[in-house]
Steps between C-alpha positions, in 0.01 A plus 500: 500500500877563553618821656791703359707774668656769291752768597390753241218571250736431204577149645122441539427602131782270370342192696279265303317238706497142378219398280189370685484177309848399615403540863186298463695215339763517777225463758329222331838307463556564873159354591572183297841462655349534855231260418750234385717550814213451741465162665166336483382468865328194633131504570414697811347354821556206722420144388458219728617144403432165645868381458827591355425326173215725419702810582790376285250429212365857526852636499585301190193599326562868574869464380381351164242782460751768575750351248223500243409863567867607478553309158181663377613845613825468337356360178646158537184307467521239229 
């Protein structure tokens, strides 16, 4: 809830706060924007690989999955 500071009673009586629905829509739009800007983090934890080929394959698989999730999030899925 926003706070307003007034210098007089007349100024307070003339003030009309914004409609509640407008504020709810703005908040929802901001949440959607922040969700679109957030990077998708890699899976947490340590993983042990026998060689670099396995590590590279895991990295490539994660990159493909991340790209798919980003396309899906932005509505670009065919």
